[in-house]
C-alpha positions in Angstrom: 24.6 19.2 95.9 22.4 18.0 93.0 20.5 20.6 91.3 16.9 21.2 91.9 13.7 21.0 89.6 10.7 22.8 90.5 7.2 21.7 89.3 4.5 24.3 89.0 1.4 24.6 86.9 0.4 26.7 84.0 -2.6 26.9 81.8 -3.7 23.4 83.1 -0.5 21.9 82.6 2.5 20.8 84.9 5.7 22.7 84.2 9.2 21.7 85.0 11.9 24.1 85.6 15.5 24.3 86.8 16.0 26.4 89.9 19.4 27.5 89.0 21.8 27.6 86.2 23.4 24.3 85.8 26.4 22.6 83.8 25.9 21.4 80.3 25.9 17.9 81.5 23.2 18.6 84.1 21.0 20.5 81.5 21.1 17.4 79.1 19.9 15.2 82.0 17.1 17.8 82.6 16.0 17.3 78.9 16.2 13.8 79.3 14.0 14.0 82.4 11.5 16.2 80.5 11.2 13.8 77.7 11.0 10.6 80.0 8.1 12.5 81.9 6.1 13.3 79.0 7.0 17.0 78.9 7.3 18.8 75.6 9.1 22.3 74.9 6.4 24.7 74.0 8.0 27.5 72.1 5.2 29.7 72.4 5.5 29.9 76.3 9.2 28.8 76.3 8.5 26.2 79.0 8.5 22.4 79.3 5.1 21.3 79.8 3.2 18.1 80.4 -0.5 17.1 81.2 -1.4 17.3 84.9 -1.7 13.5 84.9 1.9 13.3 84.2 3.1 14.9 87.3 3.9 11.7 89.1 5.8 10.4 86.1 7.6 13.5 85.6 8.7 13.7 89.1 10.0 10.1 89.0 11.9 10.7 85.9 13.7 13.8 87.3 14.5 12.0 90.7 15.8 8.9 88.8 18.4 11.1 87.1 19.5 12.8 90.3 17.6 15.9 90.5 16.1 17.1 93.9 12.3 17.7 92.9 10.1 20.4 94.6 6.4 20.8 94.0 5.3 24.3 94.1 2.6 25.4 97.0 0.4 26.8 94.5 0.4 23.7 92.3 -1.4 21.7 94.9 -4.9 22.9 94.0 -4.3 22.2 90.4 -3.1 18.6 91.2 -5.9 17.9 93.2 -8.1 19.0 90.6 -6.3 16.9 88.0 -7.0 13.9 90.4 -10.8 14.6 90.4 -10.8 14.9 86.7 -8.8 11.7 86.1 -11.2 9.9 88.4 -14.0 11.2 86.1 -12.1 10.1 83.1 -11.9 6.5 84.5 -15.5 6.5 85.7 -16.7 7.5 82.0 -14.6 4.9 80.5 -16.0 2.3 82.9 -19.6 3.2 82.0 -18.7 2.8 78.1 -17.2 -0.5 78.9 -20.2 -1.8 80.6 -22.2 -0.6 77.5 -19.7 -2.5 75.2 -20.1 -5.7 77.4 -23.8 -5.6 77.0 -23.4 -5.1 73.1 -20.9 -7.9 72.9 -23.1 -10.4 75.0 -25.9 -10.0 72.2 -23.1 -11.3 69.7 -22.3 -14.2 71.9 -19.0 -12.7 73.2 -17.8 -10.6 76.4 -15.5 -7.8 77.1 -11.9 -9.2 77.7 -10.2 -7.9 80.7 -7.2 -6.6 78.5 -9.7 -4.7 76.5 -10.8 -2.8 79.5 -7.3 -2.3 80.7 -6.3 -0.9 77.3 -9.1 1.6 77.2 -8.5 2.7 80.7 -4.5 3.3 79.8 -5.1 5.3 76.8 -8.0 7.3 78.0 -6.0 10.1 79.9 -3.2 10.4 77.3 -2.7 13.2 75.3 -0.4 11.2 72.8 -0.1 7.4 72.7 0.4 4.3 70.6 -2.0 1.3 71.0 0.2 -1.3 69.4 -1.7 -4.6 70.2 -1.3 -7.6 67.9 -3.8 -7.8 65.1 -7.1 -9.2 66.0 -7.2 -7.9 69.7 -10.0 -5.3 69.4 -8.3 -1.9 69.1 -11.2 -0.2 67.5 -13.3 -1.1 70.7 -10.7 0.0 73.1 -10.3 3.4 71.4 -14.1 4.0 71.1 -14.6 3.2 74.8 -11.6 5.4 75.7 -12.8 8.6 73.6 -14.5 11.2 75.4 -17.8 12.7 74.3 -16.2 15.6 72.9 -15.4 15.9 69.1 -13.7 12.7 67.7 -11.9 12.3 64.4 -10.9 8.8 62.9 -8.5 8.6 60.1 -8.2 5.1 58.6 -7.6 3.2 55.3 -10.8 3.3 53.1 -11.8 -0.2 53.8 -11.8 0.3 57.3 -14.4 3.1 57.4 -17.4 0.7 57.4 -15.9 -1.1 60.4 -15.5 2.1 62.2 -19.0 3.4 61.4 -20.6 0.0 62.4 -18.7 -0.2 65.7 -19.1 3.4 66.6 -22.9 2.9 66.2 -22.8 -0.3 68.4 -20.3 1.1 71.2 -20.8 4.8 71.1 -24.5 5.5 70.5 -23.9 8.9 72.2 -21.9 10.0 69.1 -23.4 11.3 65.9 -21.7 9.6 62.9 -20.3 11.2 59.7 -18.5 9.3 57.2 -17.0 11.2 54.7 -16.6 10.5 50.9 -14.9 12.3 48.0 -11.9 14.9 47.9 -12.6 18.3 49.5 -15.2 16.8 52.1 -12.8 16.8 55.1 -14.5 18.8 58.1 -13.9 18.7 61.6 -16.2 17.0 64.0 -18.5 19.0 66.1 -18.9 18.1 69.9 -20.8 14.8 70.5 -19.8 13.9 66.9 -17.4 11.4 65.3 -16.1 12.1 61.7 -14.6 9.1 59.9 -12.4 9.8 56.7 -9.8 7.9 55.0 -6.1 9.1 54.8 -6.7 10.2 51.2 -9.2 12.8 52.2 -7.0 14.7 54.2 -6.7 18.3 53.1 -3.5 19.6 51.6 -1.3 21.7 54.0 -0.6 25.4 53.6 3.0 24.6 52.8 1.8 22.2 49.8 -0.3 25.0 48.6 2.6 27.5 48.5 4.7 24.8 47.0 2.2 24.4 44.2 1.9 28.0 43.8 5.9 28.3 43.1 5.7 25.4 40.6 2.6 26.9 39.0 0.9 23.7 39.5 -2.8 23.3 39.8 -4.0 24.1 43.3 -6.6 22.6 45.5 -9.6 24.7 46.5 -7.7 27.6 48.6 -10.9 28.4 50.4 -11.8 24.8 51.5 -8.1 24.1 52.9 -8.1 27.5 54.6 -11.5 27.0 56.2 -10.4 23.4 57.5 -7.2 24.7 59.0 -8.7 27.6 60.4 -11.6 25.8 62.3 -9.7 23.2 64.4 -12.0 22.5 67.4 -10.9 22.4 71.1 -10.3 19.1 72.8 -10.6 17.1 69.6 -9.7 13.2 69.9 -7.9 12.2 66.9 -7.5 8.5 66.2 -5.0 7.5 63.4 -6.0 3.7 62.6 -3.2 1.6 61.0 -0.7 4.1 61.8 2.0 2.0 59.9 1.0 3.9 56.8 2.7 6.9 58.2 6.1 5.2 58.3 7.6 7.4 55.5 8.6 11.1 55.8 8.3 11.4 52.1 4.6 11.0 51.5 2.2 13.6 51.3 -0.1 11.6 53.5 2.5 11.7 56.4 3.1 15.4 55.9 -0.9 16.0 56.1 -1.2 13.7 59.1 1.6 15.6 60.9 -0.2 18.9 60.3 -3.3 17.4 61.7 -1.6 16.2 65.0 0.0 19.4 65.3 -3.2 21.4 65.0 -5.1 19.2 67.2 -2.6 19.3 70.2 -2.1 23.0 69.6 -5.9 23.2 70.7 -5.6 20.8 73.7 -6.6 17.7 71.9 -5.6 14.1 72.2 -3.7 12.1 69.3 -3.8 8.2 69.4 -2.2 6.0 67.0 -3.2 2.3 66.6 -1.2 -0.3 64.7 -0.8 -4.2 65.0 2.7 -4.0 63.2 4.5 -0.7 64.4 7.6 -2.1 62.5 6.9 -3.2 59.3 10.1 -3.7 57.7 13.0 -1.4 58.9 14.1 0.1 62.1 13.8 3.5 60.7 10.1 3.1 60.3 9.5 2.9 63.9 11.4 6.0 64.5 9.4 8.0 61.8 6.2 6.7 63.1 6.8 7.9 66.6 8.0 11.2 65.3 4.7 11.6 63.4 2.8 10.8 66.4 5.1 13.2 68.5 6.2 10.3 70.8 9.8 9.9 69.5 11.3 12.4 72.2 9.5 10.8 75.1 10.5 7.3 74.0 14.2 7.9 72.8 15.1 11.5 73.4 16.7 12.0 70.2 17.6 10.2 66.9 21.3 9.6 68.0 20.1 7.7 71.1 17.6 5.5 68.8 20.3 4.7 66.6 22.7 3.7 69.3 20.2 1.5 70.9 19.4 -0.4 67.5 23.4 -0.7 66.9 23.2 1.5 63.7 26.6 2.8 62.5 27.3 5.8 60.4 28.3 5.0 56.9 31.1 6.4 54.6 28.4 9.1 53.3 26.9 10.0 56.5 24.0 7.4 56.1 23.3 5.1 59.0 23.6 1.4 58.3 21.2 -0.7 60.3 22.0 -4.1 61.5 20.0 -7.3 60.9 17.6 -7.9 63.9 18.9 -11.4 64.3 22.2 -9.8 65.8 20.2 -8.8 68.7 18.8 -5.4 69.9 19.3 -3.6 73.3 16.7 -4.7 76.1 16.4 -1.0 76.9 14.3 -0.5 73.5 11.4 -2.4 75.1 11.7 -0.3 78.3 11.5 3.0 76.3 8.8 1.9 74.1 6.6 1.1 77.1 6.8 4.8 77.9 4.5 5.5 74.8 3.2 2.4 73.6 0.8 -0.4 74.9 1.4 -3.7 73.1 -0.3 -7.0 74.1 0.2 -10.3 72.2 -2.2 -12.9 71.5 -0.3 -15.6 73.3 -0.2 -13.3 76.6 -3.6 -11.9 76.9 -6.0 -14.3 75.1 -4.3 -17.9 75.4 -7.5 -19.5 74.2 -7.0 -17.7 70.8 -5.3 -20.5 68.7 -1.9 -19.5 67.2 -1.5 -19.8 63.6 0.7 -22.5 62.0 2.7 -21.8 59.2 3.2 -24.6 56.3 5.4 -24.4 53.3 4.1 -26.4 50.3 6.9 -27.1 47.8 5.6 -26.8 44.3 7.1 -28.4 41.1 7.5 -25.7 38.4 7.3 -26.2 34.6 10.5 -26.5 32.5 9.8 -23.1 31.0 9.4 -21.4 34.5 12.9 -23.2 35.4 14.5 -21.8 32.4 13.2 -18.3 33.1 14.4 -18.5 36.8 18.0 -20.1 35.6 18.3 -17.0 33.2 17.3 -14.5 36.0 19.7 -16.1 38.5 22.6 -16.1 35.8 21.9 -12.3 34.9 21.9 -11.3 38.6 25.0 -13.3 39.1 26.8 -11.6 36.2 25.9 -8.1 37.4 27.2 -9.0 40.8 23.5 -8.8 42.2 22.4 -10.9 45.0 18.7 -11.9 46.0 19.4 -10.0 49.1 20.1 -6.8 47.1 17.0 -7.3 45.1 14.8 -7.8 48.2 16.5 -4.7 49.9 15.6 -2.7 46.7 12.0 -3.7 46.8 11.8 -3.1 50.7 13.2 0.6 50.2 10.8 1.2 47.3 13.4 1.4 44.7 11.2 -0.2 42.1 13.5 1.2 39.1 16.8 -0.3 40.5 18.2 -2.8 38.2 18.5 -5.3 41.3 14.8 -5.3 41.5 13.4 -4.9 38.1 14.5 -8.3 36.7 13.5 -10.3 39.6 10.0 -8.6 39.9 9.4 -9.6 36.3 10.5 -13.1 37.0 8.0 -13.2 40.2 5.3 -11.9 38.4 5.4 -14.7 35.7 6.1 -17.1 38.5 2.8 -15.9 40.3 0.9 -16.7 37.1 2.6 -20.0 37.0 1.4 -20.8 40.5 -2.3 -20.5 39.6 -3.0 -24.0 38.6 -1.5 -25.3 42.1 -3.5 -22.6 44.0 -6.7 -23.6 42.0 -6.1 -27.3 42.7 -5.6 -26.6 46.5 -9.0 -24.5 46.6 -10.9 -27.2 44.9 -10.0 -29.6 47.6 -11.2 -27.2 50.2 -14.3 -26.8 48.0 -14.9 -30.6 48.2 -14.4 -30.8 51.8 -16.8 -27.9 52.5 -14.1 -25.8 54.2 -13.8 -21.9 53.4 -10.3 -20.6 52.3 -8.5 -17.5 52.0 -6.3 -17.0 49.1 -3.3 -14.3 49.2 -1.1 -13.0 46.5 1.2 -10.1 46.1 0.4 -10.0 42.4 -2.8 -9.4 40.6 -3.2 -12.4 38.3 -3.6 -15.1 41.1 -6.3 -13.0 42.6 -8.2 -12.5 39.3 -8.2 -16.2 38.6 -10.7 -16.5 41.4 -13.0 -13.4 40.4 -15.4 -15.5 38.4 -15.1 -18.7 40.0 -18.6 -19.8 41.5 -19.0 -18.9 45.3 -15.9 -16.8 45.5 -15.4 -13.2 46.0 -12.2 -10.9 45.6 -10.4 -8.2 47.3 -8.2 -6.2 44.9 -6.7 -3.0 44.3 -9.2 -0.2 42.7 -12.3 -1.6 44.4 -14.3 1.0 46.4 -14.6 0.4 50.2 -18.2 -0.4 49.9 -17.3 -3.2 47.4 -14.7 -4.5 49.9 -17.0 -4.4 52.8 -19.7 -6.4 51.0 -17.2 -9.0 50.1 -16.1 -9.5 53.4 -19.6 -9.5 55.0 -20.6 -12.0 52.5 -17.7 -14.2 53.5 -18.4 -13.9 57.2 -21.8 -14.7 56.7 -21.0 -18.0 55.3 -22.4 -17.3 51.8 -19.1 -17.8 50.0 -16.6 -20.8 49.4 -13.6 -18.6 49.5 -12.2 -15.2 49.1 -9.1 -14.3 47.2 -7.2 -11.2 48.1 -4.4 -9.0 47.2 -2.0 -8.7 50.2 -2.0 -5.0 50.1 -5.5 -4.4 49.4 -7.0 -6.8 51.8 -4.2 -7.2 54.4 -5.3 -4.5 57.0 -8.5 -3.5 58.7 -10.7 -6.5 57.8 -11.8 -9.7 59.7 -12.1 -12.9 58.0 -12.5 -15.3 60.8 -15.0 -17.4 59.0 -12.0 -19.3 57.5 -9.2 -21.1 59.5 -7.2 -22.0 56.3 -5.1 -19.5 54.3 -3.2 -20.0 51.1 -0.2 -17.7 49.9 0.4 -18.1 46.4 3.5 -15.8 46.9 4.7 -13.3 49.7 5.2 -9.6 49.8 8.5 -8.2 50.0 7.6 -6.4 53.1 7.4 -8.9 56.0 4.8 -6.9 58.0 2.4 -7.0 55.3 2.3 -10.7 55.0 1.8 -11.2 59.0 -1.1 -8.7 58.5 -2.6 -10.6 56.1 -2.2 -13.9 57.9 -3.7 -12.2 60.9 -7.1 -11.3 59.2 -8.1 -15.0 60.3 -6.2 -14.9 63.4 -8.5 -12.3 65.5 -10.9 -12.2 68.4 -13.8 -14.4 67.7 -11.8 -17.2 65.9 -12.4 -20.4 67.9 -10.1 -22.6 65.6 -6.4 -23.2 64.9 -5.5 -21.3 61.7 -3.1 -22.9 59.2 -1.4 -20.5 56.8 0.1 -22.6 53.8 2.7 -20.9 51.5 3.5 -22.1 47.9 7.2 -22.5 47.6 8.5 -23.2 43.9 11.3 -25.8 43.8 13.9 -23.3 42.8 16.9 -21.9 44.6 15.9 -18.4 43.7 12.5 -18.8 45.1 13.5 -20.8 48.2 16.1 -18.2 49.0 13.7 -15.3 48.6 11.1 -17.1 50.8 13.8 -18.1 53.4 14.7 -14.2 53.8 11.5 -12.9 53.9 10.1 -15.5 56.4 13.1 -14.9 58.5 12.5 -11.4 58.8 9.0 -11.8 59.5 10.0 -13.5 62.6 12.9 -11.5 63.6 11.8 -7.9 63.2 8.7 -8.5 64.9 10.7 -9.4 68.0 11.8 -5.9 68.2 8.5 -4.5 69.3 7.1 -7.5 70.8 9.6 -7.4 73.5 7.8 -4.2 74.4 4.6 -6.2 74.9 3.0 -6.5 78.7 0.7 -8.8 79.9 -1.3 -6.4 82.1 -1.6 -2.7 81.6 -1.9 0.0 84.1 -2.8 3.6 83.7 0.1 5.9 83.4 -0.9 7.6 86.7 -2.9 6.6 89.4 -5.6 8.9 90.7 -4.3 8.1 94.5 -0.8 9.0 93.7 -2.0 12.5 92.3 -3.9 13.1 95.5 -1.0 12.1 97.7 1.3 14.4 95.4 -1.1 17.5 95.7 -1.1 16.9 99.7 2.6 17.2 99.6 2.8 13.3 100.7 5.1 12.3 97.7 
């Protein structure tokens, strides 16, 4: 006879326990069922606990693995209460969605069905990732889903103005507080939303201790202690542009993880939002899910993740990840759907035009050709391929000889592309058509800084300066806007234009796609053409081919998890049936 699992309730959560000792094989399956059902091991109580609304999901996961599931009699009352609470959550979300629809109508728009579905899907979740493609209105969905309790939004600095403006429009019941300057981080009070950028997250206690050991300058101990000792109960934490948390080695990720742990410990919610869950490498997806504490629910453990992605252990114990074009397991999409809601523009908003990419060959000067010929010869002499150089850039190995030489050449080449970019911009100006110019280098952006009727978005600008440039462009006051891919590629809307020009591309495929989608967003009524300058040299053409190919191939890994219509993780009716012993 198959072993039994009993579901009880403890402290307002559902608890899964084995009723008797089992073999190691069955115990491994039990752990897998806990992960799939959204339960986490809580060391303080030494139990596997999940939110009450996950009871149905947890029961189904255990039964699918062969367990006989019992629901304790004394859990019925708690489950019935959870059904009532969930119904109240859904009603609250619907009220906020009605308000949002009214606000949008004043802007000449309407609330889309997928946006309502997204808000209702994420509202009951204690941990979740909203991975809608760029431009589908993740900010609106998250604001409508958030309860009236304390809300904290962590986002890039350029997005703080957007969150402040949208919170004013869609959540007038919340008092807004936008933080500026180091040491300003505070928790929100009840009925308040605090908006801050990632750079303002306070140091962790671990960082303080490491600084003491190294005899380095310390942050204000008192302010750090005050922050971490005052975590409010039931806080909703929203991490916008969560792809910034893809690396385990940054202080930003370490601080975000401490923040997440603190919020969950106090019974709060943690929601991540990103249009590009996978920017470049498969491992980034694992790191992101780990940061949001969704990795076990999706994949169980790292070994399973690596197996599904076809990774092989190399000679020195490091994993070698295959090219996405070699195919990935369809099971990945199934697992991602446990923790992530992703909708694509083509699926939920067919009226939104898709972008068209056009390559524009550019004849380079004799001097530029000689330079590139020398770089190609030097790389060949060292046994370095263009693939090696791009891989070094992707991995952040900026001092790698494979990258250094190509990087210097690309910077000079970007300068050489300025005349072609100016010429194309002039043709758009003559036609009265606004244009967005992108570059991975500083020089092409600066070339437009003093051009009449143009604005720029570049590194080093304040959030208010970026916001002012975007607003002027969207209001039709400018002929064009030139942007650094990294500085302007996220969290802004540039739908006034339907034409984009890439002087060059970022080495990170996801960054290019994010930049493209600044114009391909909700509110765009025209087809968007993304023109990319491609110098007529084999080195440039090969680089362009590799990056473009990866943009198309890697996105397919998470896009396979996209759904057309979202449903909440649990239905109120199902919880009510479970409480009555009918399931």
